[in-house]
C-alpha positions as CSV (number, residue, x, y, z in Angstrom):
1,M,-0.2,12.7,17.1
2,S,2.4,15.3,16.4
3,D,5.2,12.9,16.2
4,K,3.7,10.7,14.0
5,K,3.7,10.8,10.2
6,I,0.0,11.4,8.9
7,I,-1.4,9.3,6.3
8,T,-4.2,10.9,4.6
9,V,-6.8,8.0,3.5
10,L,-9.5,8.6,0.6
11,G,-12.6,6.7,1.0
12,A,-12.1,6.2,4.4
13,T,-15.4,4.7,5.2
14,G,-15.3,2.4,2.3
15,A,-13.8,-1.0,1.6
16,Q,-10.3,-0.4,0.8
17,G,-9.7,3.0,2.7
18,G,-11.6,1.8,5.7
19,G,-9.2,-1.4,5.8
20,L,-6.3,1.0,5.8
21,V,-7.9,3.3,8.6
22,R,-8.3,0.5,10.6
23,A,-4.9,-0.9,10.2
24,V,-3.2,2.2,11.3
25,L,-5.6,2.5,14.3
26,A,-4.9,-1.1,15.4
27,D,-1.2,-0.1,15.5
28,P,-1.0,2.7,18.2
29,G,2.7,2.1,18.8
30,G,3.4,2.5,15.3
31,P,4.8,5.5,13.2
32,F,1.7,6.7,11.5
33,A,-1.5,8.8,12.5
34,V,-4.5,8.6,10.2
35,R,-6.6,11.3,8.6
36,A,-9.9,9.9,7.4
37,V,-11.2,11.6,4.4
38,T,-15.0,11.4,3.8
39,R,-17.6,13.2,2.0
40,N,-19.6,13.5,5.2
41,A,-17.6,14.1,8.4
42,G,-20.9,13.9,10.6
43,S,-21.8,10.4,9.3
44,A,-22.3,7.4,11.7
45,K,-19.4,5.8,9.9
46,A,-17.1,8.9,10.1
47,R,-18.0,9.5,13.7
48,A,-17.2,5.9,14.6
49,L,-13.7,6.6,13.2
50,A,-13.2,9.8,15.0
51,E,-14.1,7.9,18.4
52,R,-11.4,5.2,17.7
53,G,-8.7,8.1,17.2
54,A,-8.6,9.0,13.5
55,E,-8.6,12.6,12.3
56,V,-11.6,13.1,10.1
57,V,-11.9,15.7,7.4
58,A,-14.5,16.4,4.7
59,A,-13.2,16.3,1.1
60,T,-14.2,15.2,-2.1
61,L,-12.4,14.0,-5.3
62,D,-14.5,16.5,-7.3
63,D,-13.1,19.5,-5.2
64,E,-9.3,19.8,-5.7
65,E,-8.9,22.6,-3.1
66,S,-10.6,20.1,-0.6
67,L,-8.3,17.5,-1.5
68,R,-5.5,19.7,-1.4
69,K,-6.1,20.7,2.2
70,A,-6.8,17.1,3.2
71,F,-3.2,16.3,2.1
72,E,-1.6,19.2,3.5
73,G,1.0,18.2,6.2
74,A,0.4,14.6,5.3
75,H,3.5,12.2,4.7
76,G,1.5,9.8,3.0
77,A,-1.9,9.5,0.8
78,F,-3.9,6.5,-0.1
79,V,-5.8,7.3,-3.2
80,V,-8.7,5.1,-4.5
81,T,-11.5,6.1,-7.0
82,S,-15.0,4.4,-7.5
83,F,-16.0,3.8,-10.9
84,W,-19.2,2.4,-9.7
85,E,-20.4,5.8,-8.2
86,S,-20.5,7.4,-11.7
87,M,-20.2,4.2,-14.2
88,S,-18.0,6.8,-15.9
89,A,-14.3,6.3,-16.9
90,D,-14.0,9.9,-18.0
91,V,-15.1,10.9,-14.3
92,E,-12.8,8.2,-12.8
93,L,-9.9,9.8,-14.8
94,A,-10.7,13.3,-13.9
95,Q,-10.9,12.5,-10.3
96,A,-7.6,10.5,-10.3
97,A,-6.0,13.7,-12.2
98,T,-7.4,15.8,-9.5
99,A,-5.9,13.7,-6.7
100,A,-2.5,13.4,-8.4
101,R,-2.5,17.5,-8.7
102,A,-3.5,17.9,-5.1
103,A,-1.1,15.6,-3.6
104,K,1.7,17.2,-5.6
105,A,0.4,20.7,-4.5
106,A,0.7,19.3,-0.9
107,G,4.0,18.1,-1.1
108,V,3.0,14.4,-0.2
109,A,6.0,12.1,0.1
110,H,4.5,9.0,-0.7
111,V,1.2,8.2,-2.6
112,V,-0.4,4.6,-2.7
113,W,-2.7,4.7,-5.6
114,S,-5.1,1.7,-5.8
115,T,-5.0,0.7,-9.4
116,L,-5.4,-2.1,-12.0
117,E,-4.1,-3.8,-15.0
118,D,-5.2,-2.4,-18.6
119,T,-7.2,-5.4,-20.1
120,R,-6.6,-3.9,-23.5
121,E,-3.2,-5.3,-23.5
122,V,-4.8,-9.0,-23.7
123,L,-8.0,-8.0,-25.0
124,P,-7.6,-5.3,-27.5
125,V,-10.9,-3.0,-28.4
126,S,-10.2,-4.4,-32.0
127,D,-10.9,-7.9,-30.6
128,P,-14.4,-8.8,-32.3
129,R,-15.2,-11.2,-29.7
130,V,-15.6,-8.4,-27.0
131,P,-17.9,-5.5,-26.9
132,V,-16.0,-2.1,-26.8
133,L,-17.5,0.0,-23.8
134,Q,-17.6,3.7,-23.5
135,G,-16.1,4.2,-26.8
136,R,-12.4,3.0,-26.1
137,Y,-12.6,0.2,-23.3
138,T,-12.7,-3.4,-22.8
139,V,-13.2,-3.2,-19.1
140,P,-13.5,0.5,-18.2
141,H,-13.2,0.2,-14.4
142,F,-9.8,-1.7,-14.9
143,D,-8.5,0.5,-18.0
144,A,-9.3,3.8,-16.7
145,K,-7.4,3.3,-13.5
146,A,-4.3,1.9,-15.6
147,E,-4.4,5.0,-17.5
148,A,-4.6,7.1,-14.7
149,D,-1.2,5.6,-13.4
150,A,0.1,8.3,-15.8
151,F,-1.3,11.4,-13.9
152,F,0.8,10.1,-10.9
153,R,4.1,9.1,-12.7
154,D,4.0,12.5,-14.6
155,S,3.5,14.8,-11.7
156,G,6.7,13.4,-10.1
157,V,4.9,12.7,-6.6
158,P,6.7,9.5,-5.2
159,T,4.0,6.8,-6.0
160,T,3.6,2.9,-5.2
161,Y,1.1,1.3,-8.0
162,L,-1.2,-1.2,-5.7
163,R,-2.9,-3.3,-8.1
164,S,-5.7,-5.1,-6.2
165,T,-8.2,-7.9,-7.7
166,F,-11.5,-9.6,-7.3
167,Y,-13.2,-8.8,-3.8
168,W,-14.4,-11.7,-2.1
169,E,-17.3,-9.6,-0.9
170,G,-18.9,-10.2,-4.4
171,F,-20.0,-13.5,-3.2
172,T,-22.2,-11.7,-0.6
173,Q,-23.9,-9.7,-3.4
174,G,-25.4,-12.3,-5.6
175,T,-22.4,-14.1,-7.2
176,G,-22.0,-16.9,-4.6
177,P,-23.7,-20.3,-4.7
178,A,-27.5,-20.6,-5.6
179,R,-30.0,-23.2,-5.3
180,G,-31.1,-24.8,-8.4
181,E,-34.8,-25.9,-9.1
182,D,-33.5,-29.4,-8.0
183,G,-32.6,-27.9,-4.7
184,R,-28.7,-28.5,-5.4
185,L,-26.4,-25.8,-4.8
186,V,-24.4,-24.5,-7.9
187,L,-21.6,-22.1,-8.2
188,T,-21.8,-20.4,-11.7
189,L,-18.6,-18.5,-12.9
190,P,-17.4,-17.7,-16.3
191,I,-13.7,-18.6,-15.6
192,G,-13.6,-22.2,-17.1
193,E,-10.6,-23.9,-15.5
194,A,-8.7,-20.8,-14.8
195,Q,-7.6,-19.4,-11.5
196,L,-9.1,-16.3,-10.1
197,P,-7.1,-14.5,-7.6
198,G,-9.3,-13.0,-5.0
199,I,-8.7,-11.2,-1.8
200,A,-10.9,-9.8,1.3
201,A,-11.2,-6.2,0.9
202,E,-9.9,-5.6,4.4
203,D,-6.8,-7.0,3.3
204,I,-6.3,-4.5,0.5
205,G,-5.9,-1.7,3.3
206,R,-3.8,-3.6,5.7
207,T,-1.2,-4.4,2.6
208,A,-1.2,-0.6,1.8
209,H,-0.5,-0.1,5.5
210,G,2.6,-2.7,4.9
211,V,3.5,-0.7,1.7
212,F,3.8,2.7,3.7
213,A,5.6,1.2,6.7
214,A,8.4,0.0,4.1
215,G,9.5,3.4,3.6
216,D,10.8,4.2,0.2
217,E,11.2,0.4,-0.9
218,Y,8.0,0.2,-3.1
219,V,8.2,3.9,-4.5
220,G,8.0,4.0,-7.9
221,K,7.2,0.2,-8.1
222,T,3.9,-1.8,-8.9
223,V,2.9,-4.0,-6.1
224,S,0.1,-6.7,-7.4
225,I,-1.7,-8.3,-4.7
226,A,-4.1,-11.3,-4.0
227,G,-5.1,-13.3,-0.8
228,E,-5.2,-16.6,-2.8
229,H,-5.3,-17.9,-6.5
230,L,-8.1,-20.4,-6.7
231,T,-10.1,-22.2,-9.6
232,G,-13.8,-22.2,-9.8
233,A,-13.8,-26.0,-8.8
234,Q,-11.6,-25.0,-5.6
235,Y,-14.3,-22.0,-4.9
236,A,-16.9,-24.4,-4.9
237,A,-15.1,-27.1,-2.8
238,A,-14.5,-24.2,-0.2
239,F,-18.2,-23.3,-0.3
240,A,-19.3,-26.9,0.3
241,G,-17.0,-27.4,3.1
242,A,-18.3,-24.0,4.8
243,L,-21.9,-24.9,4.1
244,G,-22.0,-28.5,4.8
245,E,-23.6,-29.6,1.6
246,P,-22.3,-30.2,-2.0
247,V,-21.6,-27.4,-4.4
248,E,-21.3,-27.9,-8.2
249,Y,-19.3,-25.6,-10.0
250,R,-20.8,-24.9,-13.3
251,P,-18.8,-22.6,-15.7
252,L,-20.4,-20.5,-18.3
253,T,-19.0,-19.3,-21.4
254,H,-18.2,-15.3,-21.5
255,E,-20.9,-14.9,-24.4
256,Q,-23.5,-16.8,-22.2
257,F,-22.5,-14.7,-18.9
258,R,-22.6,-11.2,-21.3
259,S,-26.2,-12.3,-22.6
260,L,-27.8,-12.9,-19.3
261,G,-28.8,-9.3,-19.0
262,L,-27.2,-8.4,-15.7
263,P,-26.5,-5.0,-14.6
264,A,-23.2,-4.1,-16.3
265,G,-23.2,-7.6,-17.8
266,A,-20.8,-6.7,-20.6
267,E,-18.4,-4.9,-18.4
268,F,-18.3,-8.0,-16.0
269,G,-18.4,-10.5,-18.9
270,N,-15.2,-8.9,-20.4
271,M,-13.5,-8.8,-16.9
272,F,-14.0,-12.3,-16.6
273,Q,-12.8,-13.0,-20.0
274,F,-9.5,-10.9,-19.4
275,Y,-8.9,-13.1,-16.1
276,V,-9.2,-16.4,-18.1
277,E,-7.1,-15.4,-21.2
278,G,-4.8,-13.1,-19.2
279,E,-4.3,-15.7,-16.4
280,R,-0.8,-16.4,-16.9
281,G,0.2,-12.7,-16.4
282,F,-2.4,-11.6,-13.8
283,V,-1.8,-14.7,-11.5
284,G,1.9,-14.6,-12.1
285,A,2.3,-10.8,-11.1
286,R,0.6,-11.7,-7.7
287,D,3.3,-13.1,-5.3
288,L,1.3,-14.1,-2.3
289,D,4.8,-14.5,-0.4
290,L,5.2,-10.8,-0.8
291,V,1.9,-9.9,-0.1
292,R,2.0,-11.9,3.2
293,S,5.4,-10.0,3.8
294,L,3.5,-6.7,3.7
295,N,0.3,-8.0,5.4
296,P,1.0,-11.0,7.7
297,R,-2.5,-11.2,8.6
298,L,-3.4,-11.9,4.8
299,Q,-6.5,-14.0,4.7
300,P,-7.0,-17.3,2.7
301,F,-10.4,-17.6,1.2
302,R,-11.6,-20.2,3.9
303,S,-10.7,-18.1,6.7
304,W,-12.8,-15.2,5.1
305,L,-15.5,-17.5,4.2
306,N,-15.8,-18.9,7.7
307,E,-16.3,-15.3,9.0
308,H,-18.9,-14.4,6.2
309,I,-20.7,-17.6,5.9
310,E,-24.1,-16.2,6.9
311,A,-23.8,-13.6,4.2
312,V,-23.2,-16.0,1.7
313,R,-25.6,-18.9,2.6
314,P,-28.2,-19.4,0.1
315,A,-32.0,-19.7,1.1
């Protein structure tokens, strides 16, 4: 490993970080070795990574010294935070600031920071149609990441800002087709006729691997990614083809969605409203040819769906 550049990966047992760890391990002849960071280095997932050849270390985003040690001697670092663990934008901001300081202190040459757009540029908090969340946000799990970009920029750490999008894995967690009272399948999404860029979570890490492999080419730049841009009707047609029965697309308005009483319903309702009203900029920023150049294995939705069909198959 000594002749390879170390990439330290936060969230190494999670969706995004795990994809990057696996991408590095799948390229044993490549220039990188991987240091997988996890809270619990003795967990089953962590042990499995170690058995495949990853260096596994324990550190957390709440402990700056542990992060600095995890970054020490590394060429690159992949930094991802999880809003959903705390449900607090302030906590996520503090964690991102900690990571930026630790990367600077350790002398990391290239950070890839997993971030998102600031939805307030499309739906400002002054817009009476959308509820203001956590005092100053439209979609906290987007907006706080966008605010945190400044920590990396101002620290002087060479950084690529990797903007992701909707994970198709969300369809395995209750947002896929459901069977109505008449027995027919219905896909309900509050996106009207707009395109919703989506991506397989595994491809986020694979694309980050491509960014690191490109050297300095994307330092200081924003790389916005997706696997495919599809409308609700196109998602429904893909589900129908994979499931072997018709799937009707039935859009809801954003207000209808927010009124369903779902967990984080206001957050997700605002998010979908941003996807629709900011469609031109959000879709336009995601050049699929560029993403494929960084990640030749980039999956279209139907390929992902074929691999996950049992997880999305309704009762």
